[in-house]
A tleap script that builds the chain and sets N, CA, C and O, in Angstrom:
source leaprc.protein.ff14SB
mol = sequence {
  NMET SER SER LYS GLN ILE ILE LEU ILE SER
  SER ILE ALA MET PHE ILE ILE ALA GLY ALA
  VAL ALA LEU PHE PHE LEU ASP PRO THR LYS
  HIE ALA PHE PHE PRO LYS CYS ALA PHE HIE
  MET ALA THR GLY TYR SER CYS PRO GLY CYS
  GLY SER SER ARG ALA LEU PHE ALA LEU THR
  HIE GLY ASN VAL PHE GLU ALA PHE ARG LEU
  ASN PRO GLY ILE LEU CYS LEU LEU THR MET
  GLY VAL THR ASP PHE GLY ARG TYR ILE ARG
  SER THR SER GLN ALA ARG PRO TYR HIE THR
  LEU PHE ALA ASN THR TRP LEU VAL ILE GLY
  LEU VAL VAL GLY MET VAL VAL TYR ALA VAL
  LEU ARG ASN LEU PRO TRP VAL PRO PHE ILE
  SER LEU ALA CPRO
}
set mol.1.N position { 2.045 -28.922 -1.107 }
set mol.1.CA position { 1.085 -27.869 -0.877 }
set mol.1.C position { -0.311 -28.471 -1.008 }
set mol.1.O position { -0.607 -29.181 -1.969 }
set mol.2.N position { -1.154 -28.180 -0.036 }
set mol.2.CA position { -2.504 -28.738 -0.045 }
set mol.2.C position { -3.404 -27.961 -1.007 }
set mol.2.O position { -3.083 -26.848 -1.422 }
set mol.3.N position { -4.523 -28.569 -1.344 }
set mol.3.CA position { -5.456 -27.905 -2.261 }
set mol.3.C position { -6.052 -26.649 -1.615 }
set mol.3.O position { -6.372 -25.683 -2.308 }
set mol.4.N position { -6.199 -26.665 -0.291 }
set mol.4.CA position { -6.712 -25.491 0.413 }
set mol.4.C position { -5.737 -24.315 0.269 }
set mol.4.O position { -6.161 -23.178 0.064 }
set mol.5.N position { -4.444 -24.588 0.377 }
set mol.5.CA position { -3.444 -23.537 0.226 }
set mol.5.C position { -3.388 -23.024 -1.210 }
set mol.5.O position { -3.216 -21.826 -1.437 }
set mol.6.N position { -3.531 -23.919 -2.171 }
set mol.6.CA position { -3.534 -23.514 -3.581 }
set mol.6.C position { -4.726 -22.603 -3.861 }
set mol.6.O position { -4.596 -21.597 -4.559 }
set mol.7.N position { -5.883 -22.959 -3.315 }
set mol.7.CA position { -7.079 -22.131 -3.496 }
set mol.7.C position { -6.883 -20.765 -2.841 }
set mol.7.O position { -7.263 -19.744 -3.415 }
set mol.8.N position { -6.297 -20.737 -1.652 }
set mol.8.CA position { -6.053 -19.476 -0.952 }
set mol.8.C position { -5.103 -18.587 -1.753 }
set mol.8.O position { -5.388 -17.409 -1.966 }
set mol.9.N position { -3.988 -19.138 -2.193 }
set mol.9.CA position { -3.004 -18.365 -2.956 }
set mol.9.C position { -3.606 -17.879 -4.267 }
set mol.9.O position { -3.401 -16.729 -4.655 }
set mol.10.N position { -4.344 -18.740 -4.947 }
set mol.10.CA position { -4.975 -18.356 -6.216 }
set mol.10.C position { -6.012 -17.258 -6.004 }
set mol.10.O position { -6.107 -16.329 -6.805 }
set mol.11.N position { -6.784 -17.361 -4.932 }
set mol.11.CA position { -7.802 -16.346 -4.641 }
set mol.11.C position { -7.167 -14.992 -4.354 }
set mol.11.O position { -7.634 -13.965 -4.845 }
set mol.12.N position { -6.109 -14.993 -3.565 }
set mol.12.CA position { -5.419 -13.739 -3.259 }
set mol.12.C position { -4.825 -13.140 -4.529 }
set mol.12.O position { -4.933 -11.936 -4.761 }
set mol.13.N position { -4.201 -13.973 -5.346 }
set mol.13.CA position { -3.605 -13.488 -6.595 }
set mol.13.C position { -4.672 -12.915 -7.529 }
set mol.13.O position { -4.455 -11.870 -8.143 }
set mol.14.N position { -5.812 -13.582 -7.641 }
set mol.14.CA position { -6.884 -13.078 -8.506 }
set mol.14.C position { -7.449 -11.755 -7.978 }
set mol.14.O position { -7.766 -10.858 -8.759 }
set mol.15.N position { -7.571 -11.637 -6.664 }
set mol.15.CA position { -8.054 -10.402 -6.054 }
set mol.15.C position { -7.093 -9.245 -6.351 }
set mol.15.O position { -7.528 -8.143 -6.684 }
set mol.16.N position { -5.796 -9.501 -6.229 }
set mol.16.CA position { -4.788 -8.474 -6.503 }
set mol.16.C position { -4.806 -8.081 -7.974 }
set mol.16.O position { -4.735 -6.896 -8.301 }
set mol.17.N position { -4.900 -9.061 -8.859 }
set mol.17.CA position { -4.939 -8.778 -10.298 }
set mol.17.C position { -6.198 -7.987 -10.657 }
set mol.17.O position { -6.134 -7.043 -11.443 }
set mol.18.N position { -7.337 -8.367 -10.086 }
set mol.18.CA position { -8.587 -7.638 -10.355 }
set mol.18.C position { -8.486 -6.192 -9.876 }
set mol.18.O position { -8.945 -5.276 -10.558 }
set mol.19.N position { -7.893 -5.990 -8.718 }
set mol.19.CA position { -7.703 -4.627 -8.213 }
set mol.19.C position { -6.776 -3.810 -9.090 }
set mol.19.O position { -7.024 -2.629 -9.333 }
set mol.20.N position { -5.704 -4.437 -9.566 }
set mol.20.CA position { -4.769 -3.734 -10.450 }
set mol.20.C position { -5.434 -3.373 -11.773 }
set mol.20.O position { -5.218 -2.281 -12.299 }
set mol.21.N position { -6.241 -4.285 -12.314 }
set mol.21.CA position { -6.952 -4.001 -13.571 }
set mol.21.C position { -7.948 -2.860 -13.362 }
set mol.21.O position { -8.056 -1.966 -14.201 }
set mol.22.N position { -8.674 -2.892 -12.243 }
set mol.22.CA position { -9.626 -1.812 -11.951 }
set mol.22.C position { -8.904 -0.476 -11.823 }
set mol.22.O position { -9.369 0.540 -12.340 }
set mol.23.N position { -7.766 -0.481 -11.131 }
set mol.23.CA position { -7.010 0.762 -10.984 }
set mol.23.C position { -6.405 1.226 -12.296 }
set mol.23.O position { -6.207 2.424 -12.496 }
set mol.24.N position { -6.111 0.305 -13.184 }
set mol.24.CA position { -5.562 0.693 -14.483 }
set mol.24.C position { -6.593 1.468 -15.298 }
set mol.24.O position { -6.257 2.439 -15.975 }
set mol.25.N position { -7.849 1.034 -15.228 }
set mol.25.CA position { -8.885 1.640 -16.061 }
set mol.25.C position { -9.670 2.756 -15.380 }
set mol.25.O position { -10.253 3.597 -16.064 }
set mol.26.N position { -9.698 2.782 -14.056 }
set mol.26.CA position { -10.483 3.785 -13.331 }
set mol.26.C position { -9.561 4.771 -12.624 }
set mol.26.O position { -8.886 4.415 -11.657 }
set mol.27.N position { -9.534 5.989 -13.099 }
set mol.27.CA position { -8.717 7.037 -12.491 }
set mol.27.C position { -9.403 7.510 -11.204 }
set mol.27.O position { -10.538 7.983 -11.260 }
set mol.28.N position { -8.737 7.394 -10.046 }
set mol.28.CA position { -9.362 7.795 -8.781 }
set mol.28.C position { -9.750 9.271 -8.724 }
set mol.28.O position { -10.619 9.650 -7.939 }
set mol.29.N position { -9.120 10.100 -9.542 }
set mol.29.CA position { -9.464 11.527 -9.526 }
set mol.29.C position { -10.711 11.827 -10.344 }
set mol.29.O position { -11.278 12.914 -10.227 }
set mol.30.N position { -11.151 10.875 -11.176 }
set mol.30.CA position { -12.288 11.124 -12.068 }
set mol.30.C position { -13.505 10.248 -11.793 }
set mol.30.O position { -14.581 10.516 -12.328 }
set mol.31.N position { -13.364 9.216 -10.977 }
set mol.31.CA position { -14.480 8.303 -10.719 }
set mol.31.C position { -14.868 8.356 -9.243 }
set mol.31.O position { -14.005 8.328 -8.365 }
set mol.32.N position { -16.154 8.430 -8.982 }
set mol.32.CA position { -16.664 8.474 -7.608 }
set mol.32.C position { -16.669 7.094 -6.959 }
set mol.32.O position { -17.063 6.955 -5.801 }
set mol.33.N position { -16.234 6.075 -7.697 }
set mol.33.CA position { -16.191 4.708 -7.186 }
set mol.33.C position { -15.270 4.604 -5.971 }
set mol.33.O position { -15.533 3.825 -5.055 }
set mol.34.N position { -14.198 5.384 -5.964 }
set mol.34.CA position { -13.221 5.319 -4.883 }
set mol.34.C position { -13.672 6.202 -3.725 }
set mol.34.O position { -14.086 7.341 -3.944 }
set mol.35.N position { -13.597 5.695 -2.498 }
set mol.35.CA position { -14.037 6.499 -1.354 }
set mol.35.C position { -13.061 7.637 -1.072 }
set mol.35.O position { -11.860 7.516 -1.315 }
set mol.36.N position { -13.587 8.728 -0.563 }
set mol.36.CA position { -12.756 9.855 -0.145 }
set mol.36.C position { -12.235 9.565 1.259 }
set mol.36.O position { -12.839 8.804 2.014 }
set mol.37.N position { -11.123 10.174 1.591 }
set mol.37.CA position { -10.514 9.973 2.905 }
set mol.37.C position { -11.373 10.659 3.972 }
set mol.37.O position { -11.563 11.875 3.940 }
set mol.38.N position { -11.881 9.876 4.905 }
set mol.38.CA position { -12.738 10.411 5.971 }
set mol.38.C position { -11.951 11.350 6.881 }
set mol.38.O position { -12.477 12.372 7.323 }
set mol.39.N position { -10.695 11.008 7.163 }
set mol.39.CA position { -9.861 11.856 8.018 }
set mol.39.C position { -9.638 13.218 7.363 }
set mol.39.O position { -9.745 14.251 8.023 }
set mol.40.N position { -9.331 13.219 6.074 }
set mol.40.CA position { -9.091 14.478 5.357 }
set mol.40.C position { -10.368 15.312 5.260 }
set mol.40.O position { -10.324 16.534 5.402 }
set mol.41.N position { -11.498 14.658 5.019 }
set mol.41.CA position { -12.768 15.386 4.937 }
set mol.41.C position { -13.147 15.997 6.284 }
set mol.41.O position { -13.719 17.086 6.330 }
set mol.42.N position { -12.832 15.302 7.386 }
set mol.42.CA position { -13.209 15.784 8.711 }
set mol.42.C position { -12.262 16.864 9.234 }
set mol.42.O position { -12.699 17.802 9.900 }
set mol.43.N position { -10.962 16.733 8.934 }
set mol.43.CA position { -9.985 17.640 9.540 }
set mol.43.C position { -9.315 18.597 8.556 }
set mol.43.O position { -8.833 19.659 8.952 }
set mol.44.N position { -9.283 18.229 7.286 }
set mol.44.CA position { -8.557 19.031 6.304 }
set mol.44.C position { -7.088 18.679 6.219 }
set mol.44.O position { -6.359 19.233 5.396 }
set mol.45.N position { -6.648 17.759 7.064 }
set mol.45.CA position { -5.251 17.319 7.050 }
set mol.45.C position { -5.117 16.012 6.274 }
set mol.45.O position { -6.064 15.232 6.172 }
set mol.46.N position { -3.925 15.793 5.731 }
set mol.46.CA position { -3.655 14.550 5.001 }
set mol.46.C position { -3.203 13.469 5.972 }
set mol.46.O position { -2.309 13.693 6.787 }
set mol.47.N position { -3.816 12.307 5.883 }
set mol.47.CA position { -3.404 11.167 6.699 }
set mol.47.C position { -2.275 10.432 5.963 }
set mol.47.O position { -1.987 10.773 4.815 }
set mol.48.N position { -1.628 9.439 6.580 }
set mol.48.CA position { -0.561 8.712 5.887 }
set mol.48.C position { -1.048 7.980 4.639 }
set mol.48.O position { -0.248 7.672 3.756 }
set mol.49.N position { -2.338 7.700 4.553 }
set mol.49.CA position { -2.860 6.972 3.401 }
set mol.49.C position { -3.355 7.853 2.275 }
set mol.49.O position { -3.644 7.357 1.186 }
set mol.50.N position { -3.461 9.165 2.516 }
set mol.50.CA position { -3.951 10.065 1.469 }
set mol.50.C position { -3.040 10.007 0.248 }
set mol.50.O position { -1.819 10.114 0.358 }
set mol.51.N position { -3.651 9.837 -0.897 }
set mol.51.CA position { -2.908 9.739 -2.144 }
set mol.51.C position { -2.579 8.319 -2.543 }
set mol.51.O position { -1.955 8.099 -3.581 }
set mol.52.N position { -2.991 7.339 -1.732 }
set mol.52.CA position { -2.655 5.940 -2.022 }
set mol.52.C position { -3.297 5.436 -3.301 }
set mol.52.O position { -2.633 4.787 -4.109 }
set mol.53.N position { -4.583 5.722 -3.501 }
set mol.53.CA position { -5.224 5.210 -4.721 }
set mol.53.C position { -4.665 5.898 -5.953 }
set mol.53.O position { -4.525 5.266 -7.000 }
set mol.54.N position { -4.342 7.183 -5.849 }
set mol.54.CA position { -3.718 7.863 -6.988 }
set mol.54.C position { -2.312 7.328 -7.235 }
set mol.54.O position { -1.879 7.216 -8.382 }
set mol.55.N position { -1.594 6.995 -6.149 }
set mol.55.CA position { -0.252 6.425 -6.302 }
set mol.55.C position { -0.320 5.049 -6.959 }
set mol.55.O position { 0.496 4.734 -7.825 }
set mol.56.N position { -1.284 4.233 -6.553 }
set mol.56.CA position { -1.431 2.909 -7.166 }
set mol.56.C position { -1.883 3.025 -8.619 }
set mol.56.O position { -1.481 2.214 -9.454 }
set mol.57.N position { -2.713 4.020 -8.933 }
set mol.57.CA position { -3.110 4.273 -10.320 }
set mol.57.C position { -1.877 4.618 -11.155 }
set mol.57.O position { -1.700 4.091 -12.253 }
set mol.58.N position { -1.026 5.501 -10.635 }
set mol.58.CA position { 0.201 5.869 -11.344 }
set mol.58.C position { 1.116 4.661 -11.497 }
set mol.58.O position { 1.763 4.492 -12.531 }
set mol.59.N position { 1.169 3.826 -10.471 }
set mol.59.CA position { 2.022 2.635 -10.528 }
set mol.59.C position { 1.533 1.640 -11.572 }
set mol.59.O position { 2.347 1.025 -12.260 }
set mol.60.N position { 0.219 1.470 -11.704 }
set mol.60.CA position { -0.298 0.548 -12.726 }
set mol.60.C position { -0.031 1.058 -14.132 }
set mol.60.O position { -0.075 0.286 -15.090 }
set mol.61.N position { 0.243 2.345 -14.265 }
set mol.61.CA position { 0.594 2.910 -15.566 }
set mol.61.C position { 2.107 3.038 -15.734 }
set mol.61.O position { 2.576 3.658 -16.688 }
set mol.62.N position { 2.868 2.456 -14.815 }
set mol.62.CA position { 4.318 2.431 -14.933 }
set mol.62.C position { 5.021 3.697 -14.495 }
set mol.62.O position { 6.217 3.851 -14.743 }
set mol.63.N position { 4.313 4.604 -13.854 }
set mol.63.CA position { 4.904 5.867 -13.428 }
set mol.63.C position { 5.313 5.763 -11.956 }
set mol.63.O position { 4.597 6.221 -11.065 }
set mol.64.N position { 6.467 5.156 -11.720 }
set mol.64.CA position { 6.930 4.888 -10.359 }
set mol.64.C position { 7.253 6.187 -9.622 }
set mol.64.O position { 6.938 6.317 -8.439 }
set mol.65.N position { 7.871 7.140 -10.298 }
set mol.65.CA position { 8.243 8.390 -9.631 }
set mol.65.C position { 7.017 9.190 -9.199 }
set mol.65.O position { 7.006 9.768 -8.112 }
set mol.66.N position { 5.995 9.228 -10.035 }
set mol.66.CA position { 4.752 9.908 -9.665 }
set mol.66.C position { 4.085 9.185 -8.491 }
set mol.66.O position { 3.566 9.827 -7.579 }
set mol.67.N position { 4.100 7.861 -8.516 }
set mol.67.CA position { 3.527 7.082 -7.419 }
set mol.67.C position { 4.269 7.376 -6.119 }
set mol.67.O position { 3.649 7.535 -5.067 }
set mol.68.N position { 5.591 7.448 -6.193 }
set mol.68.CA position { 6.387 7.745 -5.003 }
set mol.68.C position { 6.116 9.163 -4.510 }
set mol.68.O position { 6.074 9.396 -3.302 }
set mol.69.N position { 5.930 10.111 -5.425 }
set mol.69.CA position { 5.640 11.488 -5.044 }
set mol.69.C position { 4.290 11.590 -4.336 }
set mol.69.O position { 4.143 12.340 -3.370 }
set mol.70.N position { 3.303 10.831 -4.822 }
set mol.70.CA position { 1.961 10.892 -4.242 }
set mol.70.C position { 1.893 10.251 -2.863 }
set mol.70.O position { 1.237 10.782 -1.968 }
set mol.71.N position { 2.562 9.114 -2.680 }
set mol.71.CA position { 2.554 8.453 -1.379 }
set mol.71.C position { 3.673 7.419 -1.316 }
set mol.71.O position { 3.488 6.283 -1.753 }
set mol.72.N position { 4.843 7.801 -0.773 }
set mol.72.CA position { 5.945 6.845 -0.686 }
set mol.72.C position { 5.660 5.699 0.289 }
set mol.72.O position { 6.211 4.607 0.141 }
set mol.73.N position { 4.815 5.941 1.268 }
set mol.73.CA position { 4.508 4.901 2.249 }
set mol.73.C position { 3.817 3.699 1.636 }
set mol.73.O position { 4.105 2.561 2.006 }
set mol.74.N position { 2.903 3.941 0.699 }
set mol.74.CA position { 2.175 2.826 0.097 }
set mol.74.C position { 3.112 1.965 -0.737 }
set mol.74.O position { 2.925 0.751 -0.819 }
set mol.75.N position { 4.117 2.574 -1.358 }
set mol.75.CA position { 5.074 1.781 -2.133 }
set mol.75.C position { 5.920 0.900 -1.222 }
set mol.75.O position { 6.219 -0.245 -1.563 }
set mol.76.N position { 6.305 1.428 -0.068 }
set mol.76.CA position { 7.065 0.623 0.895 }
set mol.76.C position { 6.220 -0.539 1.412 }
set mol.76.O position { 6.691 -1.675 1.470 }
set mol.77.N position { 4.973 -0.255 1.789 }
set mol.77.CA position { 4.093 -1.318 2.287 }
set mol.77.C position { 3.764 -2.330 1.201 }
set mol.77.O position { 3.668 -3.526 1.475 }
set mol.78.N position { 3.590 -1.861 -0.022 }
set mol.78.CA position { 3.318 -2.765 -1.140 }
set mol.78.C position { 4.505 -3.692 -1.385 }
set mol.78.O position { 4.327 -4.889 -1.611 }
set mol.79.N position { 5.707 -3.141 -1.340 }
set mol.79.CA position { 6.909 -3.957 -1.513 }
set mol.79.C position { 7.019 -5.001 -0.407 }
set mol.79.O position { 7.338 -6.161 -0.669 }
set mol.80.N position { 6.753 -4.586 0.824 }
set mol.80.CA position { 6.809 -5.533 1.937 }
set mol.80.C position { 5.734 -6.602 1.797 }
set mol.80.O position { 5.993 -7.775 2.069 }
set mol.81.N position { 4.533 -6.216 1.377 }
set mol.81.CA position { 3.445 -7.179 1.209 }
set mol.81.C position { 3.738 -8.197 0.122 }
set mol.81.O position { 3.486 -9.389 0.298 }
set mol.82.N position { 4.274 -7.730 -1.007 }
set mol.82.CA position { 4.618 -8.647 -2.102 }
set mol.82.C position { 5.734 -9.589 -1.666 }
set mol.82.O position { 5.697 -10.784 -1.961 }
set mol.83.N position { 6.728 -9.047 -0.960 }
set mol.83.CA position { 7.818 -9.882 -0.450 }
set mol.83.C position { 7.291 -10.935 0.512 }
set mol.83.O position { 7.672 -12.103 0.427 }
set mol.84.N position { 6.418 -10.529 1.425 }
set mol.84.CA position { 5.868 -11.467 2.400 }
set mol.84.C position { 4.998 -12.528 1.729 }
set mol.84.O position { 5.026 -13.694 2.123 }
set mol.85.N position { 4.227 -12.130 0.719 }
set mol.85.CA position { 3.399 -13.090 -0.016 }
set mol.85.C position { 4.282 -14.100 -0.751 }
set mol.85.O position { 3.970 -15.291 -0.787 }
set mol.86.N position { 5.374 -13.628 -1.331 }
set mol.86.CA position { 6.323 -14.534 -1.982 }
set mol.86.C position { 6.955 -15.502 -0.993 }
set mol.86.O position { 7.148 -16.676 -1.309 }
set mol.87.N position { 7.275 -15.026 0.186 }
set mol.87.CA position { 7.825 -15.901 1.226 }
set mol.87.C position { 6.796 -16.946 1.656 }
set mol.87.O position { 7.143 -18.095 1.929 }
set mol.88.N position { 5.520 -16.532 1.714 }
set mol.88.CA position { 4.457 -17.473 2.071 }
set mol.88.C position { 4.333 -18.572 1.019 }
set mol.88.O position { 4.233 -19.754 1.350 }
set mol.89.N position { 4.340 -18.174 -0.238 }
set mol.89.CA position { 4.231 -19.163 -1.320 }
set mol.89.C position { 5.416 -20.122 -1.282 }
set mol.89.O position { 5.242 -21.334 -1.413 }
set mol.90.N position { 6.620 -19.581 -1.102 }
set mol.90.CA position { 7.813 -20.431 -1.058 }
set mol.90.C position { 7.768 -21.399 0.124 }
set mol.90.O position { 8.079 -22.580 -0.031 }
set mol.91.N position { 7.388 -20.912 1.290 }
set mol.91.CA position { 7.386 -21.786 2.467 }
set mol.91.C position { 6.315 -22.868 2.370 }
set mol.91.O position { 6.545 -24.001 2.790 }
set mol.92.N position { 5.146 -22.533 1.820 }
set mol.92.CA position { 4.105 -23.556 1.702 }
set mol.92.C position { 4.430 -24.560 0.605 }
set mol.92.O position { 4.083 -25.735 0.722 }
set mol.93.N position { 5.087 -24.116 -0.454 }
set mol.93.CA position { 5.431 -25.068 -1.522 }
set mol.93.C position { 6.546 -26.006 -1.089 }
set mol.93.O position { 6.662 -27.109 -1.622 }
set mol.94.N position { 7.367 -25.589 -0.134 }
set mol.94.CA position { 8.456 -26.428 0.361 }
set mol.94.C position { 8.109 -27.083 1.694 }
set mol.94.O position { 8.969 -27.700 2.322 }
set mol.95.N position { 6.867 -26.955 2.126 }
set mol.95.CA position { 6.379 -27.536 3.386 }
set mol.95.C position { 7.247 -27.113 4.569 }
set mol.95.O position { 7.570 -27.919 5.442 }
set mol.96.N position { 7.615 -25.841 4.579 }
set mol.96.CA position { 8.391 -25.287 5.683 }
set mol.96.C position { 7.508 -24.334 6.474 }
set mol.96.O position { 6.526 -23.818 5.940 }
set mol.97.N position { 7.842 -24.092 7.739 }
set mol.97.CA position { 7.028 -23.157 8.525 }
set mol.97.C position { 7.139 -21.739 7.967 }
set mol.97.O position { 8.194 -21.318 7.491 }
set mol.98.N position { 6.037 -21.026 8.038 }
set mol.98.CA position { 5.975 -19.665 7.509 }
set mol.98.C position { 6.030 -18.672 8.657 }
set mol.98.O position { 5.264 -18.771 9.615 }
set mol.99.N position { 6.938 -17.721 8.553 }
set mol.99.CA position { 7.064 -16.657 9.547 }
set mol.99.C position { 6.902 -15.327 8.821 }
set mol.99.O position { 7.770 -14.920 8.049 }
set mol.100.N position { 5.795 -14.662 9.073 }
set mol.100.CA position { 5.516 -13.402 8.390 }
set mol.100.C position { 6.461 -12.295 8.844 }
set mol.100.O position { 6.914 -12.275 9.989 }
set mol.101.N position { 6.745 -11.384 7.933 }
set mol.101.CA position { 7.562 -10.223 8.282 }
set mol.101.C position { 6.871 -9.376 9.339 }
set mol.101.O position { 7.529 -8.770 10.186 }
set mol.102.N position { 5.553 -9.335 9.290 }
set mol.102.CA position { 4.783 -8.451 10.148 }
set mol.102.C position { 4.597 -9.000 11.566 }
set mol.102.O position { 3.940 -8.364 12.389 }
set mol.103.N position { 5.165 -10.170 11.857 }
set mol.103.CA position { 5.127 -10.704 13.215 }
set mol.103.C position { 6.263 -10.123 14.056 }
set mol.103.O position { 6.276 -10.283 15.277 }
set mol.104.N position { 7.205 -9.458 13.414 }
set mol.104.CA position { 8.323 -8.834 14.109 }
set mol.104.C position { 7.824 -7.566 14.810 }
set mol.104.O position { 7.415 -6.605 14.158 }
set mol.105.N position { 7.863 -7.578 16.127 }
set mol.105.CA position { 7.334 -6.471 16.921 }
set mol.105.C position { 8.024 -5.154 16.592 }
set mol.105.O position { 7.366 -4.123 16.451 }
set mol.106.N position { 9.340 -5.187 16.472 }
set mol.106.CA position { 10.079 -3.952 16.202 }
set mol.106.C position { 9.774 -3.401 14.815 }
set mol.106.O position { 9.757 -2.186 14.621 }
set mol.107.N position { 9.536 -4.274 13.864 }
set mol.107.CA position { 9.165 -3.816 12.525 }
set mol.107.C position { 7.811 -3.110 12.564 }
set mol.107.O position { 7.642 -2.048 11.965 }
set mol.108.N position { 6.862 -3.693 13.262 }
set mol.108.CA position { 5.528 -3.090 13.363 }
set mol.108.C position { 5.596 -1.759 14.109 }
set mol.108.O position { 4.958 -0.788 13.700 }
set mol.109.N position { 6.359 -1.704 15.191 }
set mol.109.CA position { 6.524 -0.445 15.928 }
set mol.109.C position { 7.174 0.603 15.027 }
set mol.109.O position { 6.754 1.760 15.010 }
set mol.110.N position { 8.193 0.198 14.283 }
set mol.110.CA position { 8.854 1.118 13.354 }
set mol.110.C position { 7.912 1.629 12.280 }
set mol.110.O position { 7.956 2.807 11.924 }
set mol.111.N position { 7.057 0.749 11.758 }
set mol.111.CA position { 6.081 1.167 10.747 }
set mol.111.C position { 5.081 2.167 11.317 }
set mol.111.O position { 4.762 3.164 10.670 }
set mol.112.N position { 4.587 1.904 12.521 }
set mol.112.CA position { 3.613 2.808 13.148 }
set mol.112.C position { 4.255 4.162 13.440 }
set mol.112.O position { 3.667 5.203 13.147 }
set mol.113.N position { 5.458 4.154 14.014 }
set mol.113.CA position { 6.156 5.414 14.299 }
set mol.113.C position { 6.436 6.161 12.998 }
set mol.113.O position { 6.254 7.376 12.922 }
set mol.114.N position { 6.879 5.431 11.977 }
set mol.114.CA position { 7.144 6.049 10.677 }
set mol.114.C position { 5.904 6.678 10.074 }
set mol.114.O position { 5.976 7.764 9.498 }
set mol.115.N position { 4.763 6.006 10.200 }
set mol.115.CA position { 3.519 6.563 9.653 }
set mol.115.C position { 3.080 7.811 10.412 }
set mol.115.O position { 2.587 8.762 9.805 }
set mol.116.N position { 3.254 7.816 11.722 }
set mol.116.CA position { 2.877 8.994 12.514 }
set mol.116.C position { 3.782 10.176 12.154 }
set mol.116.O position { 3.299 11.290 11.954 }
set mol.117.N position { 5.089 9.933 12.073 }
set mol.117.CA position { 6.027 10.997 11.707 }
set mol.117.C position { 5.715 11.514 10.305 }
set mol.117.O position { 5.713 12.723 10.071 }
set mol.118.N position { 5.455 10.604 9.379 }
set mol.118.CA position { 5.116 10.982 8.005 }
set mol.118.C position { 3.825 11.807 7.970 }
set mol.118.O position { 3.736 12.786 7.229 }
set mol.119.N position { 2.834 11.419 8.761 }
set mol.119.CA position { 1.565 12.162 8.804 }
set mol.119.C position { 1.779 13.581 9.316 }
set mol.119.O position { 1.170 14.521 8.806 }
set mol.120.N position { 2.629 13.741 10.308 }
set mol.120.CA position { 2.895 15.080 10.842 }
set mol.120.C position { 3.681 15.910 9.825 }
set mol.120.O position { 3.330 17.058 9.553 }
set mol.121.N position { 4.741 15.328 9.267 }
set mol.121.CA position { 5.595 16.074 8.338 }
set mol.121.C position { 4.858 16.505 7.078 }
set mol.121.O position { 5.080 17.610 6.582 }
set mol.122.N position { 3.988 15.657 6.555 }
set mol.122.CA position { 3.320 16.004 5.291 }
set mol.122.C position { 2.265 17.093 5.472 }
set mol.122.O position { 1.744 17.615 4.487 }
set mol.123.N position { 1.947 17.437 6.709 }
set mol.123.CA position { 0.972 18.500 6.960 }
set mol.123.C position { 1.611 19.813 7.409 }
set mol.123.O position { 0.904 20.786 7.671 }
set mol.124.N position { 2.944 19.850 7.500 }
set mol.124.CA position { 3.619 21.095 7.859 }
set mol.124.C position { 3.628 22.027 6.649 }
set mol.124.O position { 3.875 21.581 5.529 }
set mol.125.N position { 3.361 23.321 6.864 }
set mol.125.CA position { 3.205 24.246 5.732 }
set mol.125.C position { 4.504 24.875 5.217 }
set mol.125.O position { 4.453 25.914 4.558 }
set mol.126.N position { 5.657 24.279 5.497 }
set mol.126.CA position { 6.927 24.868 5.089 }
set mol.126.C position { 7.645 23.976 4.090 }
set mol.126.O position { 7.426 22.766 4.031 }
set mol.127.N position { 8.511 24.613 3.304 }
set mol.127.CA position { 9.388 23.870 2.396 }
set mol.127.C position { 10.409 23.161 3.266 }
set mol.127.O position { 10.897 23.800 4.199 }
set mol.128.N position { 10.769 21.950 3.065 }
set mol.128.CA position { 10.459 21.023 1.979 }
set mol.128.C position { 9.261 20.118 2.273 }
set mol.128.O position { 8.958 19.217 1.491 }
set mol.129.N position { 8.583 20.354 3.394 }
set mol.129.CA position { 7.520 19.438 3.811 }
set mol.129.C position { 6.279 19.514 2.933 }
set mol.129.O position { 5.536 18.538 2.833 }
set mol.130.N position { 6.042 20.656 2.293 }
set mol.130.CA position { 4.860 20.777 1.440 }
set mol.130.C position { 4.935 19.834 0.242 }
set mol.130.O position { 3.913 19.513 -0.366 }
set mol.131.N position { 6.145 19.392 -0.096 }
set mol.131.CA position { 6.268 18.442 -1.214 }
set mol.131.C position { 5.783 17.047 -0.827 }
set mol.131.O position { 5.587 16.204 -1.702 }
set mol.132.N position { 5.586 16.786 0.465 }
set mol.132.CA position { 5.086 15.484 0.914 }
set mol.132.C position { 3.571 15.373 0.799 }
set mol.132.O position { 3.027 14.271 0.856 }
set mol.133.N position { 2.885 16.499 0.639 }
set mol.133.CA position { 1.420 16.468 0.513 }
set mol.133.C position { 1.036 15.855 -0.833 }
set mol.133.O position { 1.710 16.087 -1.836 }
set mol.134.N position { -0.052 15.069 -0.856 }
set mol.134.CA position { -0.439 14.432 -2.128 }
set mol.134.C position { -0.989 15.426 -3.141 }
set mol.134.O position { -1.354 15.039 -4.251 }
savepdb mol mol.pdb
quit
């Protein structure tokens, strides 16, 4: 592994740790530091990302079920991102070619379709869909 790759991996890891520490101490519902969702402010509807910062706040406090209730999509994307980052570290440390999960066209299409369906379902005013709202 080259020094450039070590610096890149270390920088990404430090950025993630700093974000997790900030989310641990700053509650998104009580601090104006976190931006409000522009889509929700403009339309009144919840986008697929609404509730993500609150879900990550709950996750940093070990409350996985609350995080999943607030936004299950962010947990899926977070799991995929951590998995892909681990694959990147493994491939660079073994000097093997790296193939990202997100280069798979069908996976990306599935994620986009899933996010659109999730955005529509979480805004329907009937049971059980109202439980998807953050």
